[in-house]
Backbone bond lengths (Angstrom), bond angles and torsions (degrees), N, CA, C in turn:
res aa  C-N    CA-C-N  psi(-1)  N-CA   C-N-CA  omega(-1)  CA-C   N-CA-C  phi
1 V - - - 1.452 - - 1.522 107.64 -
2 K 1.282 115.48 133.11 1.459 120.88 -176.84 1.530 110.42 -72.40
3 A 1.304 115.65 136.68 1.461 120.77 177.93 1.523 110.17 -70.01
4 T 1.324 115.40 142.70 1.469 120.37 173.80 1.521 107.31 -107.75
5 A 1.309 116.28 178.14 1.471 120.08 -177.56 1.521 111.75 -57.63
6 G 1.347 117.79 -33.97 1.463 119.87 -176.95 1.519 114.80 -99.44
7 S 1.323 119.17 5.10 1.468 119.55 -178.45 1.520 110.44 -138.20
8 K 1.328 114.72 167.58 1.463 120.96 179.77 1.532 111.35 -95.58
9 G 1.327 117.76 -11.76 1.458 120.61 -175.68 1.518 110.72 83.14
10 V 1.307 117.05 -175.70 1.461 122.73 -178.05 1.525 108.68 -127.31
11 N 1.324 116.13 135.34 1.444 121.75 174.26 1.535 106.87 -79.42
12 A 1.329 117.66 107.66 1.460 121.88 -174.19 1.523 112.39 -55.65
13 S 1.320 118.11 -34.83 1.468 119.58 -177.53 1.524 112.40 -67.29
14 S 1.310 118.13 -15.10 1.470 119.78 177.83 1.528 112.36 -86.39
15 V 1.338 118.31 -14.50 1.465 120.62 -178.81 1.529 113.52 -122.34
16 V 1.309 117.36 -10.98 1.457 121.54 -178.34 1.522 108.96 -133.19
17 D 1.338 116.17 136.15 1.457 120.57 175.18 1.523 107.80 -74.36
18 L 1.308 117.42 116.56 1.461 121.83 -177.19 1.527 113.00 -95.46
19 T 1.346 117.08 14.95 1.458 121.03 177.55 1.527 109.47 -64.69
20 V 1.297 116.79 138.47 1.458 122.28 179.93 1.525 108.13 -118.46
21 L 1.320 116.29 134.73 1.455 122.55 175.76 1.521 107.89 -107.56
22 L 1.309 116.68 120.52 1.457 121.69 177.33 1.520 108.52 -105.54
23 E 1.322 116.04 136.44 1.450 121.18 178.03 1.520 109.20 -121.60
24 Q 1.306 115.49 147.15 1.457 121.79 177.70 1.524 109.43 -68.42
25 Y 1.312 117.13 140.95 1.460 121.64 173.15 1.523 107.99 -73.87
26 L 1.321 116.33 131.23 1.460 121.44 178.67 1.526 108.82 -113.94
27 D 1.330 116.73 117.31 1.456 119.82 176.59 1.521 108.89 -84.18
28 G 1.310 116.98 179.32 1.450 121.60 173.40 1.507 113.81 93.96
29 P 1.338 114.83 174.17 1.460 120.38 -176.65 1.535 112.21 -71.55
30 E 1.331 114.58 140.79 1.465 120.54 175.70 1.521 108.51 -95.77
31 V 1.326 115.39 141.23 1.467 120.70 -179.70 1.524 110.19 -135.20
32 D 1.326 114.28 162.66 1.455 122.62 169.02 1.520 107.10 -112.49
33 V 1.328 116.32 140.03 1.455 120.73 170.78 1.522 106.08 -120.29
34 D 1.330 115.87 117.03 1.455 121.35 177.72 1.512 107.93 -96.93
35 I 1.340 115.41 130.34 1.466 121.63 -170.79 1.520 109.85 -129.56
36 V 1.324 115.59 140.23 1.462 122.11 168.46 1.525 106.46 -114.81
37 M 1.340 115.49 121.23 1.473 121.91 177.54 1.526 108.33 -109.29
38 S 1.333 116.00 143.82 1.455 121.33 176.71 1.524 108.42 -147.68
39 D 1.302 115.69 124.64 1.468 121.82 178.16 1.532 112.76 53.82
40 G 1.332 116.54 38.58 1.459 121.11 175.47 1.512 116.02 86.54
41 D 1.320 117.84 -4.03 1.470 121.11 179.64 1.513 110.19 -120.48
42 W 1.333 115.88 148.33 1.462 118.39 175.90 1.514 109.04 -79.33
43 R 1.311 115.07 139.25 1.465 121.41 -179.63 1.519 111.86 -112.67
44 Y 1.340 115.38 -16.97 1.459 120.81 -179.00 1.516 107.57 -158.86
45 A 1.316 116.05 138.49 1.463 121.71 173.91 1.524 107.80 -152.84
46 A 1.331 115.99 127.58 1.463 120.79 -178.94 1.523 109.59 -135.39
47 V 1.331 115.50 140.06 1.464 122.20 -179.32 1.525 109.14 -102.45
48 S 1.332 115.65 132.33 1.465 123.09 174.33 1.522 108.11 -124.28
49 D 1.323 116.19 143.77 1.460 120.62 179.22 1.523 111.34 -86.50
50 N 1.320 115.39 142.07 1.462 122.06 167.22 1.514 105.47 -107.40
51 G 1.305 117.21 134.33 1.453 119.54 179.73 1.512 111.22 -63.13
52 P 1.320 117.52 169.73 1.464 119.51 176.18 1.526 109.50 -53.07
53 T 1.306 115.83 135.45 1.458 120.44 -175.81 1.514 111.21 -90.92
54 S 1.315 114.85 155.23 1.454 121.83 -179.89 1.521 109.27 -84.03
55 E 1.314 115.95 118.64 1.460 120.08 178.76 1.520 109.74 -87.20
56 P 1.290 121.33 152.77 1.459 127.13 12.65 1.530 113.74 -91.28
57 Y 1.329 118.58 1.80 1.469 120.44 -174.32 1.520 113.13 -96.64
58 F 1.325 117.65 -6.78 1.461 123.04 178.45 1.522 111.78 57.32
59 Q 1.315 114.97 42.85 1.457 122.45 180.00 1.527 109.03 -79.12
60 E 1.338 116.31 133.09 1.461 121.13 -179.97 1.529 110.30 -77.23
61 F 1.345 115.71 143.02 1.453 120.93 177.41 1.520 113.01 -117.82
62 W 1.337 117.22 -23.79 1.457 119.09 179.09 1.525 110.29 -156.79
63 G 1.312 114.97 168.67 1.452 120.59 178.20 1.514 110.87 -150.08
64 L 1.330 114.74 164.27 1.451 121.13 -178.38 1.524 109.26 -146.37
65 C 1.319 115.16 133.47 1.461 121.03 178.56 1.517 107.87 -137.20
66 P 1.332 119.32 124.47 1.458 128.34 4.78 1.525 111.47 -79.11
67 S 1.317 114.85 169.33 1.457 121.96 -178.85 1.531 111.58 -64.57
68 L 1.317 114.96 149.26 1.465 120.82 174.13 1.524 112.52 -92.61
69 L 1.337 117.51 -2.93 1.463 120.65 178.53 1.526 109.83 -66.17
70 S 1.316 115.67 159.11 1.468 119.94 -179.48 1.531 110.25 -63.55
71 K 1.315 115.53 158.74 1.481 120.72 177.60 1.531 110.29 -57.47
72 Q 1.344 116.41 -40.72 1.469 120.55 179.91 1.525 110.79 -61.95
73 Q 1.337 117.09 -46.88 1.465 120.44 178.87 1.522 110.89 -62.43
74 Q 1.327 116.77 -41.90 1.468 120.11 179.01 1.527 111.00 -63.55
75 T 1.317 117.26 -39.69 1.466 121.09 178.28 1.526 110.28 -62.31
76 E 1.337 116.63 -45.03 1.466 120.42 179.25 1.524 111.02 -62.65
77 L 1.327 117.44 -41.94 1.464 121.39 179.14 1.528 111.50 -64.73
78 K 1.338 116.78 -43.37 1.470 120.96 178.24 1.532 110.44 -61.71
79 E 1.333 116.46 -45.09 1.474 119.93 -179.46 1.522 111.35 -59.48
80 L 1.331 117.40 -45.82 1.462 120.11 178.85 1.522 110.91 -64.01
81 A 1.326 117.48 -42.72 1.467 121.10 -179.61 1.528 111.02 -62.68
82 I 1.313 116.83 -47.92 1.474 121.09 -178.72 1.531 110.47 -64.50
83 N 1.323 117.28 -44.84 1.468 120.13 179.14 1.523 111.47 -64.49
84 S 1.330 117.63 -33.87 1.470 120.84 177.57 1.520 111.10 -65.81
85 V 1.322 116.67 -42.12 1.470 120.65 177.47 1.529 109.73 -62.58
86 K 1.322 116.58 -44.55 1.466 120.80 -178.78 1.521 112.40 -65.28
87 V 1.350 117.34 -43.33 1.465 119.84 -177.32 1.530 110.79 -65.97
88 L 1.312 117.36 -23.85 1.471 120.65 175.97 1.528 111.84 -79.06
89 G 1.324 116.79 -4.54 1.453 120.96 175.05 1.513 115.10 94.12
90 F 1.305 118.16 8.59 1.460 120.62 179.65 1.526 110.06 -84.22
91 A 1.332 115.84 138.70 1.453 120.47 179.99 1.525 112.24 -122.84
92 T 1.315 117.16 -22.72 1.462 121.72 -175.93 1.521 108.93 -143.83
93 G 1.324 115.97 137.51 1.460 120.12 176.09 1.512 112.28 140.84
94 V 1.338 113.90 -178.12 1.457 122.53 177.41 1.524 107.10 -109.61
95 F 1.323 117.12 133.41 1.464 122.16 -174.04 1.523 110.50 -132.12
96 H 1.321 114.25 145.22 1.462 122.25 177.68 1.530 106.38 -121.01
97 V 1.326 116.22 109.64 1.459 121.61 -174.57 1.525 108.62 -112.70
98 E 1.338 115.45 131.68 1.459 120.51 179.51 1.524 109.34 -108.48
99 L 1.337 115.32 134.30 1.454 121.98 -176.68 1.521 110.23 -142.40
100 K 1.322 116.11 169.02 1.458 122.43 169.95 1.520 107.77 -128.19
101 Y 1.320 115.35 149.01 1.461 120.26 173.49 1.529 106.55 -105.90
102 T 1.335 116.00 102.02 1.460 120.81 -172.19 1.521 111.92 -86.40
103 S 1.330 115.02 158.59 1.460 120.51 -177.54 1.523 112.36 -72.01
104 N 1.336 118.00 -28.62 1.471 120.57 -176.31 1.519 114.24 -96.85
105 T 1.314 116.99 -39.20 1.470 119.85 -170.68 1.522 114.28 -121.11
106 G 1.328 117.96 8.28 1.456 120.12 178.70 1.521 112.03 73.06
107 P 1.345 117.58 -142.86 1.463 120.25 -174.05 1.527 112.48 -69.42
108 Q 1.327 114.91 136.00 1.470 122.00 178.24 1.520 108.71 -133.59
109 L 1.326 115.94 134.32 1.462 121.98 -179.73 1.522 111.14 -76.09
110 I 1.318 116.61 135.64 1.457 121.95 171.83 1.519 109.26 -103.07
111 E 1.349 117.39 -55.18 1.462 119.78 178.98 1.516 111.15 -160.36
112 V 1.340 114.80 155.18 1.463 122.95 174.63 1.520 107.10 -115.91
113 N 1.327 115.98 126.73 1.459 121.59 177.85 1.524 108.40 -113.31
114 A 1.324 116.56 121.65 1.464 121.20 179.59 1.521 108.61 -85.18
115 R 1.321 113.86 59.26 1.464 121.42 -177.78 1.524 108.51 -166.36
116 L 1.300 114.83 167.71 1.453 122.33 172.17 1.520 109.23 -66.84
117 G 1.307 117.77 142.31 1.457 121.35 175.52 1.517 110.94 -67.07
118 G 1.313 116.69 156.86 1.457 121.51 -177.83 1.521 112.71 -90.19
119 G 1.324 114.51 -171.67 1.463 121.42 177.61 1.515 112.17 57.42
120 P 1.332 117.56 -131.07 1.465 121.23 -174.45 1.531 114.57 -84.99
121 V 1.323 118.72 9.34 1.473 121.52 -172.95 1.530 112.35 -58.60
122 R 1.324 117.14 -46.85 1.470 119.09 -178.53 1.523 110.67 -60.38
123 E 1.333 116.46 -49.39 1.461 119.76 -176.73 1.521 111.99 -65.82
124 C 1.310 117.68 -37.50 1.473 119.90 178.03 1.519 110.81 -60.63
125 N 1.324 117.35 -49.37 1.467 120.40 -179.33 1.528 111.38 -65.95
126 R 1.315 116.70 -37.63 1.473 120.78 -179.22 1.526 111.10 -67.16
127 L 1.331 116.57 -46.65 1.463 119.64 -176.46 1.525 112.92 -77.94
128 V 1.327 117.73 -40.45 1.463 120.80 -176.49 1.527 111.67 -77.08
129 W 1.330 117.14 -44.65 1.468 120.59 -173.40 1.523 114.13 -113.28
130 G 1.332 117.38 -4.08 1.467 119.84 179.05 1.515 113.55 74.19
131 V 1.336 117.24 18.20 1.466 121.25 -178.37 1.526 108.81 -112.84
132 D 1.333 115.63 119.93 1.462 121.66 178.34 1.531 107.92 -92.81
133 L 1.320 116.47 106.20 1.463 120.82 -175.82 1.530 112.47 -66.74
134 V 1.324 118.14 -28.05 1.473 120.36 175.75 1.526 109.27 -67.36
135 E 1.320 116.30 -46.45 1.463 121.29 177.68 1.532 110.82 -59.35
136 E 1.326 116.62 -44.32 1.465 120.32 179.52 1.531 111.12 -64.96
137 G 1.324 116.89 -37.47 1.462 120.70 177.02 1.516 111.97 -63.82
138 I 1.322 116.45 -39.22 1.469 120.78 177.39 1.524 109.98 -64.43
139 F 1.338 117.07 -44.78 1.465 120.26 176.88 1.530 110.57 -56.15
140 C 1.327 116.11 -46.79 1.467 120.45 179.94 1.523 111.22 -60.17
141 A 1.329 116.60 -44.90 1.468 120.85 -178.91 1.519 112.10 -64.05
142 L 1.321 117.24 -31.17 1.467 121.68 -179.39 1.529 112.64 -88.92
143 G 1.324 117.40 -1.41 1.460 120.46 -179.65 1.513 113.58 80.16
144 I 1.314 117.01 13.88 1.468 121.44 177.25 1.526 107.60 -87.03
145 P 1.319 118.72 123.35 1.467 119.90 -178.67 1.525 111.91 -55.55
146 A 1.318 115.75 130.76 1.461 121.16 179.22 1.516 109.38 -78.72
147 R 1.300 117.16 130.88 1.463 123.36 177.64 1.523 109.62 -142.19
148 P 1.342 117.69 59.33 1.468 118.14 -178.27 1.519 111.35 -63.97
149 C 1.316 115.58 138.16 1.465 121.47 177.01 1.516 107.98 -100.02
150 S 1.328 116.10 124.08 1.458 119.12 176.15 1.522 108.50 -126.61
151 P 1.327 116.50 146.17 1.465 120.20 -177.91 1.525 111.41 -72.37
152 P 1.325 117.55 159.81 1.469 120.60 179.03 1.535 112.38 -68.51
153 T 1.328 116.71 -25.60 1.462 121.43 175.91 1.524 108.46 -126.72
154 P 1.322 117.58 153.26 1.467 120.09 -177.46 1.528 112.98 -61.96
155 N 1.325 115.61 146.81 1.464 121.52 175.67 1.529 111.43 -72.77
156 T 1.309 115.98 -31.85 1.456 122.54 -177.68 1.518 108.60 -161.41
157 C 1.295 117.11 -179.56 1.461 122.83 174.83 1.525 107.46 -126.08
158 I 1.319 116.67 137.67 1.461 121.04 179.89 1.520 109.37 -125.54
159 G 1.314 115.17 129.81 1.456 121.78 171.46 1.517 107.52 -121.16
160 Y 1.298 117.04 141.93 1.467 120.58 179.67 1.520 109.63 -143.97
161 T 1.307 115.15 160.27 1.455 120.44 179.09 1.520 109.93 -138.72
162 F 1.324 114.96 155.26 1.455 122.30 175.24 1.521 108.16 -113.77
163 V 1.308 116.44 141.94 1.457 120.62 174.23 1.522 106.09 -103.66
164 N 1.324 115.63 103.17 1.463 121.25 -177.09 1.521 110.07 -98.74
165 A 1.310 115.73 130.71 1.464 120.77 179.05 1.522 110.49 -68.24
166 Q 1.312 116.60 139.64 1.455 121.41 178.20 1.519 111.70 -77.61
167 K 1.333 116.80 -20.32 1.463 121.40 177.66 1.514 108.37 -154.29
168 S 1.305 116.21 162.69 1.455 119.82 179.39 1.519 109.99 -78.51
169 G 1.316 116.09 160.34 1.463 120.61 179.80 1.510 110.33 160.77
170 K 1.301 116.13 -164.52 1.464 122.43 179.98 1.520 109.41 -123.47
171 L 1.335 115.64 143.12 1.453 120.10 174.91 1.519 108.78 -75.02
172 T 1.297 115.59 136.86 1.462 119.69 176.56 1.521 108.96 -79.90
173 S 1.315 116.46 162.87 1.466 119.90 177.49 1.524 110.00 -62.76
174 E 1.339 117.91 -31.45 1.457 121.62 177.17 1.530 110.59 -64.04
175 A 1.324 117.03 -44.47 1.469 120.70 178.65 1.520 110.90 -65.79
176 T 1.322 116.69 -40.76 1.466 120.80 178.76 1.520 110.37 -62.29
177 A 1.324 117.16 -41.53 1.468 121.00 178.34 1.524 110.67 -62.34
178 K 1.332 117.99 -38.76 1.468 121.38 178.50 1.529 110.40 -64.46
179 F 1.349 117.51 -41.05 1.465 120.89 177.58 1.521 110.66 -63.18
180 E 1.328 117.60 -41.89 1.462 121.20 179.23 1.515 110.98 -63.58
181 A 1.343 117.43 -41.97 1.460 120.57 178.21 1.527 110.32 -64.70
182 W 1.325 117.18 -39.64 1.459 121.54 178.49 1.528 111.34 -62.70
183 R 1.344 116.63 -41.31 1.473 120.90 -179.65 1.529 111.85 -62.56
184 K 1.325 117.30 -28.37 1.473 120.92 -176.76 1.522 112.74 -84.01
185 L 1.332 117.64 -6.95 1.457 120.24 178.67 1.520 110.42 -64.46
186 P 1.354 117.09 145.49 1.475 119.61 -179.57 1.515 112.12 -68.17
């Protein structure tokens, strides 16, 4: 805070942590790997694509399940995701791991979530692979060994998109009417 004629001002470093965390930029496609662990072993792992994200916030706009990446890339992503969950000490549960497959170094970890993924994640895994992650999470919580059965090939393919506002505000009644008319289209 700048000093005025009647004050000395405030030394920002005495009231605010000025530590800065720098992270490497990771190019390439972003993916989610949903994992079911039971008794220290993975029982299910599936890769879903996240569309190119909007920078600088890396906000997702669409997704696709199953992934369009090669089997080799998916295997590498699953291995990193599963090993990341294990190295954190988790042995049982449902996990949502986010990664990128970079052009220079291959799979790179973004984050591990010790929870079910949000949005359409449950329905994508349930419809595409026949695995209900909520059901598997309940089994894990009750101490029932997880043994999800998934087919060798996907049951279907799901693509979805999000409509993200470019700025905050309120929808006008005119815009709302247009959305209602759009919803009624065959």
